[in-house]
C-alpha positions as CSV (number, residue, x, y, z in Angstrom):
1,X,0.0,0.1,0.0
2,X,1.2,3.5,-0.8
3,X,1.0,6.0,2.0
4,X,-0.9,8.3,-0.4
5,X,-3.9,5.9,-0.3
6,X,-4.4,6.5,3.5
7,X,-5.8,9.9,2.7
8,X,-3.6,12.3,4.9
9,X,-2.0,14.7,2.5
10,X,1.1,15.0,4.8
11,X,1.9,11.2,4.4
12,X,3.2,10.0,1.1
13,X,5.9,7.6,-0.1
14,X,8.1,10.4,-1.4
15,X,8.4,11.9,2.1
16,X,9.1,8.5,3.6
17,X,11.9,7.9,1.1
18,X,13.6,11.1,1.7
19,X,13.0,11.4,5.5
20,X,15.8,13.2,7.4
21,X,16.8,16.0,9.7
22,X,17.5,18.3,6.8
23,X,14.4,17.8,4.7
24,X,11.5,20.3,4.7
25,X,9.3,20.5,7.6
26,X,6.3,18.6,6.3
27,X,3.9,19.1,9.2
28,X,3.9,21.3,12.3
29,X,1.2,21.8,15.0
30,X,1.1,24.6,17.6
31,X,-1.1,24.7,20.6
32,X,-1.9,28.5,20.7
33,X,-4.1,28.4,23.9
34,X,-5.5,26.1,26.4
35,X,-8.8,28.2,26.5
36,X,-11.8,26.2,25.3
37,X,-15.6,26.8,25.6
38,X,-16.2,23.0,25.7
39,X,-15.5,20.5,28.5
40,X,-15.2,17.2,26.6
41,X,-15.0,14.3,29.0
42,X,-12.1,12.6,27.2
43,X,-9.9,15.7,27.0
44,X,-7.0,15.5,29.4
45,X,-5.9,19.1,28.9
46,X,-2.2,20.1,28.8
47,X,0.7,19.7,31.2
48,X,1.0,22.4,33.8
49,X,4.0,23.9,32.3
50,X,2.3,24.2,28.8
51,X,-0.9,25.8,30.0
52,X,-1.9,29.3,29.1
53,X,-1.9,31.3,25.9
54,X,1.1,31.9,23.6
55,X,2.0,35.5,23.0
56,X,1.7,36.8,19.5
57,X,5.5,37.6,19.4
58,X,6.3,34.0,20.4
59,X,3.9,32.5,17.9
60,X,5.2,34.8,15.1
61,X,8.9,33.9,16.0
62,X,8.0,30.2,15.9
63,X,6.3,30.6,12.5
64,X,9.4,32.4,11.2
65,X,11.7,29.6,12.3
66,X,9.4,27.0,10.8
67,X,9.2,28.9,7.5
68,X,12.9,29.2,7.3
69,X,12.9,25.3,7.5
70,X,10.6,25.2,4.5
71,X,7.3,24.6,6.3
72,X,4.8,22.7,4.1
73,X,1.8,22.2,6.3
74,X,0.8,23.8,9.6
75,X,-2.1,23.2,12.0
76,X,-3.2,25.6,14.7
77,X,-4.8,23.9,17.6
78,X,-5.7,24.3,21.3
79,X,-7.9,24.4,23.5
80,X,-9.9,26.1,20.9
81,X,-7.9,28.1,18.4
82,X,-10.6,30.4,17.3
83,X,-10.4,31.9,20.9
84,X,-6.9,33.0,20.3
85,X,-7.1,36.7,19.4
86,X,-4.3,36.7,16.9
87,X,-5.1,33.7,14.8
88,X,-6.1,35.6,11.7
89,X,-2.6,37.4,11.7
90,X,-0.8,34.0,12.0
91,X,-2.8,32.5,9.1
92,X,-2.0,35.5,7.0
93,X,1.8,35.1,7.8
94,X,1.6,31.5,6.6
95,X,-0.3,32.3,3.5
96,X,2.3,35.0,2.5
97,X,5.1,32.5,3.1
98,X,3.3,30.1,0.7
99,X,2.6,27.3,3.2
100,X,0.7,24.8,1.2
101,X,-1.9,23.7,3.8
102,X,-3.1,25.9,6.7
103,X,-5.3,23.9,9.0
104,X,-7.2,24.6,12.2
105,X,-8.5,22.1,14.7
106,X,-11.8,23.4,16.1
107,X,-14.9,22.3,18.0
108,X,-16.9,24.1,15.3
109,X,-18.8,26.6,17.6
110,X,-17.4,29.9,16.4
111,X,-19.5,32.2,14.3
112,X,-19.7,31.0,10.7
113,X,-18.6,34.5,9.4
114,X,-15.3,34.1,11.4
115,X,-14.6,30.8,9.8
116,X,-15.3,32.3,6.4
117,X,-12.9,35.1,7.3
118,X,-10.1,32.6,8.2
119,X,-10.7,30.9,4.9
120,X,-10.2,34.3,3.1
121,X,-7.0,34.7,5.1
122,X,-5.7,31.3,3.9
123,X,-7.1,28.5,5.9
124,X,-7.8,25.6,3.6
125,X,-8.2,22.6,6.1
126,X,-10.8,22.7,8.9
127,X,-10.9,19.8,11.3
128,X,-14.0,19.7,13.5
129,X,-14.6,17.6,16.6
130,X,-18.0,15.8,16.3
131,X,-18.7,13.0,18.7
132,X,-22.5,12.5,18.2
133,X,-25.4,12.3,15.9
134,X,-27.9,13.9,18.0
135,X,-28.1,17.0,20.4
136,X,-28.6,14.9,23.5
137,X,-25.4,12.9,23.2
138,X,-23.6,15.9,21.6
139,X,-24.3,18.0,24.7
140,X,-23.1,15.1,26.8
141,X,-19.8,14.9,24.9
142,X,-19.1,18.7,24.9
143,X,-19.4,18.9,28.6
144,X,-23.0,20.1,28.8
145,X,-22.9,23.2,26.5
146,X,-26.4,23.8,25.2
147,X,-27.3,24.8,21.7
148,X,-23.7,24.4,20.7
149,X,-24.3,21.1,18.8
150,X,-26.8,22.7,16.4
151,X,-24.4,25.5,15.6
152,X,-21.6,23.0,15.0
153,X,-23.7,20.9,12.6
154,X,-24.8,24.1,10.7
155,X,-21.1,25.2,10.5
156,X,-19.9,21.9,9.1
157,X,-22.6,21.9,6.4
158,X,-21.7,25.3,5.2
159,X,-18.0,25.1,5.6
160,X,-17.9,21.8,3.7
161,X,-19.1,23.8,0.7
162,X,-16.2,26.1,0.8
163,X,-13.1,24.2,1.7
164,X,-11.6,20.8,2.8
165,X,-13.4,19.9,6.0
166,X,-13.0,16.6,8.0
167,X,-14.7,15.6,11.3
168,X,-12.9,13.9,14.1
169,X,-15.0,11.4,16.1
170,X,-13.6,10.2,19.5
171,X,-15.4,7.2,21.0
172,X,-15.6,6.2,24.6
173,X,-18.0,3.9,26.5
174,X,-20.4,6.8,26.7
175,X,-21.0,7.0,22.8
176,X,-19.4,3.6,21.5
177,X,-22.8,2.0,20.9
178,X,-23.9,4.5,18.3
179,X,-20.6,4.5,16.4
180,X,-22.2,3.4,13.1
181,X,-25.0,6.0,13.3
182,X,-22.6,8.7,14.2
183,X,-20.4,7.9,11.2
184,X,-23.5,7.8,8.8
185,X,-24.6,11.2,10.1
186,X,-21.2,12.7,9.6
187,X,-21.3,11.4,6.1
188,X,-24.6,13.1,5.5
189,X,-23.1,16.5,6.3
190,X,-20.9,16.6,3.1
191,X,-17.6,16.4,4.8
192,X,-14.5,15.3,2.8
193,X,-13.5,12.7,5.4
194,X,-14.2,11.2,8.8
195,X,-11.4,10.3,11.3
196,X,-12.7,7.8,13.8
197,X,-10.6,7.1,16.9
198,X,-11.0,5.5,20.4
199,X,-10.0,7.8,23.3
200,X,-6.6,7.0,24.8
201,X,-8.5,6.1,28.1
202,X,-10.7,3.6,26.2
203,X,-8.5,2.4,23.3
204,X,-10.9,-0.4,22.1
205,X,-11.8,-1.5,18.6
206,X,-14.8,0.1,17.0
207,X,-16.2,-3.2,15.5
208,X,-19.6,-1.9,14.5
209,X,-18.0,0.0,11.7
210,X,-17.2,-3.1,9.8
211,X,-20.8,-3.2,8.5
212,X,-20.6,0.4,7.0
213,X,-21.9,0.8,3.4
214,X,-19.1,0.5,0.9
215,X,-20.4,3.6,-0.9
216,X,-19.7,5.7,2.2
217,X,-16.3,4.3,2.7
218,X,-15.4,5.0,-1.0
219,X,-16.0,8.6,-0.4
220,X,-13.8,8.9,2.7
221,X,-10.3,7.5,2.2
222,X,-9.2,7.9,5.9
223,X,-12.4,6.3,7.1
224,X,-11.9,3.5,4.7
225,X,-8.3,2.9,5.9
226,X,-9.4,2.6,9.4
227,X,-12.3,0.5,8.8
228,X,-10.1,-1.9,6.8
229,X,-7.8,-1.9,9.7
230,X,-10.6,-3.0,12.0
231,X,-11.7,-5.7,9.7
232,X,-8.1,-7.1,10.1
233,X,-8.2,-6.9,13.8
234,X,-6.1,-3.8,14.1
235,X,-7.1,-0.9,16.4
236,X,-6.1,2.8,15.9
237,X,-3.5,2.9,18.7
238,X,-0.6,0.7,19.6
239,X,2.8,-0.5,18.4
240,X,3.4,-4.3,17.9
241,X,6.8,-5.8,18.4
242,X,7.3,-6.3,14.6
243,X,6.7,-2.6,13.8
244,X,9.6,-0.1,13.5
245,X,10.8,1.1,16.8
246,X,12.2,4.4,15.5
247,X,10.1,7.6,15.1
248,X,11.2,9.0,11.7
249,X,8.3,11.5,11.8
250,X,10.1,13.4,14.5
251,X,12.8,14.5,12.0
252,X,10.5,16.7,9.9
253,X,7.4,17.1,12.0
254,X,6.9,19.1,15.1
255,X,4.4,19.8,17.9
256,X,4.6,22.8,20.2
257,X,3.0,24.0,23.3
258,X,4.1,26.6,25.8
259,X,7.9,27.0,25.6
260,X,8.5,23.4,24.5
261,X,8.5,21.2,21.4
262,X,7.5,17.6,21.7
263,X,7.9,14.5,19.5
264,X,4.3,14.6,18.4
265,X,0.9,15.9,19.4
266,X,-0.1,12.6,20.8
267,X,3.0,12.5,23.0
268,X,2.3,15.9,24.2
269,X,-1.4,15.3,25.1
270,X,-0.5,12.1,26.9
271,X,1.8,14.0,29.3
272,X,5.1,13.0,27.8
273,X,8.3,14.9,28.4
274,X,9.2,17.5,25.8
275,X,12.3,17.1,23.6
276,X,13.5,20.6,24.6
277,X,12.8,24.3,24.6
278,X,11.9,26.5,21.6
279,X,14.9,27.8,19.9
280,X,17.3,27.6,16.9
281,X,18.6,24.2,17.9
282,X,15.2,22.4,17.8
283,X,15.9,20.3,14.8
284,X,19.3,19.3,16.1
285,X,17.7,18.3,19.4
286,X,15.1,16.3,17.6
287,X,17.7,14.5,15.6
288,X,19.5,13.5,18.8
289,X,16.2,12.4,20.4
290,X,15.5,10.2,17.4
291,X,18.9,8.5,17.6
292,X,18.5,7.7,21.3
293,X,14.8,6.8,21.5
294,X,13.2,3.5,21.2
295,X,9.4,3.8,20.5
296,X,8.7,0.3,21.7
297,X,10.1,0.7,25.3
298,X,8.4,4.1,25.7
299,X,5.0,3.3,27.2
300,X,3.3,6.3,25.6
301,X,4.5,5.4,22.1
302,X,3.8,1.6,22.5
303,X,0.3,2.2,23.7
304,X,-0.8,5.3,22.0
305,X,1.0,5.6,18.7
306,X,-1.5,6.0,15.9
307,X,-2.0,3.7,13.0
308,X,-0.9,6.3,10.5
309,X,2.4,7.1,12.2
310,X,3.2,3.4,12.6
311,X,2.6,2.8,8.9
312,X,4.7,5.8,8.0
313,X,7.6,4.7,10.1
314,X,7.3,1.1,8.8
315,X,7.4,2.5,5.3
316,X,10.6,4.5,5.9
317,X,12.1,1.3,7.4
318,X,11.1,-0.6,4.3
319,X,12.8,2.0,2.0
320,X,15.9,2.0,4.1
321,X,16.2,-1.7,3.8
322,X,15.6,-1.5,0.0
323,X,18.4,0.9,-0.2
324,X,20.7,-1.1,1.9
325,X,20.0,-4.2,-0.2
326,X,20.7,-2.3,-3.4
327,X,24.0,-1.0,-2.0
328,X,25.1,-4.5,-1.1
329,X,24.1,-5.7,-4.6
330,X,26.3,-3.1,-6.1
331,X,29.2,-3.9,-3.9
332,X,28.9,-7.6,-4.8
333,X,28.6,-6.9,-8.4
334,X,31.7,-4.7,-8.4
335,X,33.6,-7.6,-6.7
336,X,32.5,-10.0,-9.5
337,X,29.9,-11.9,-7.5
């Protein structure tokens, strides 16, 4: 399988083949603020030393560094990034630097006009959290915020007409019984794709999805990828002993919160230690972390690493072995064997 077939535009065979500490930064995510108007029960929040709101000067300096490192794709996250007062300016900065994909992860509750304004500034990927197919469960999953579910649904419908919109659906024991209905409802909203995942606390297979209509799956490549994994007994999270034990993504990918950069956004949200502080030596620090780190012996990586990351790292390993085999063949050929 080619990585392109998964459906995530930041994951492709060419990136895996050329992965390294000097390649372009393919995907970076920054937590702008821990402020949020929802109280989702599965959200663990941020480490104490990463809480708060990043100053505009710090955010601008971080983007300048990433852009100098040939940033290709960025995601603004939180908390709720639409509560960050300078979000529009940062989006404009990325657009002017010709960053290809400018994404936001949102709960979908902001005013529709503000989302449209962000699209005008340069946002071309909106990921919305949607964990229900009805208002009652939706209110339960957002922490009891009344009337927000209806606004979120209306926003998803309208924004899907304007740009690339996906929904992220997190399942826990509270909503797992309606997983199939939830996905069918998300499909009806006109979104480009549907990202289903079990919460880190739950981390169980979502078996009811195996019976989804093939027509729905064919319209959503990420959903199809995950459902096919379920059909083969594979859950979203977790490394196996035969998987690659090195995280090549850390070399050209970055997650930032507060004054620190982390291996990835999952590692950050699961309370893992940062690689280091923000600054001009971040990529060098990440290369050193890569060399010293074994993902399989790290509990967070072993239990929480996502299927897409695992497949990417396995693909890099495959390409490295192919390259080594070709080199050996050339050496043997040169010696007359």
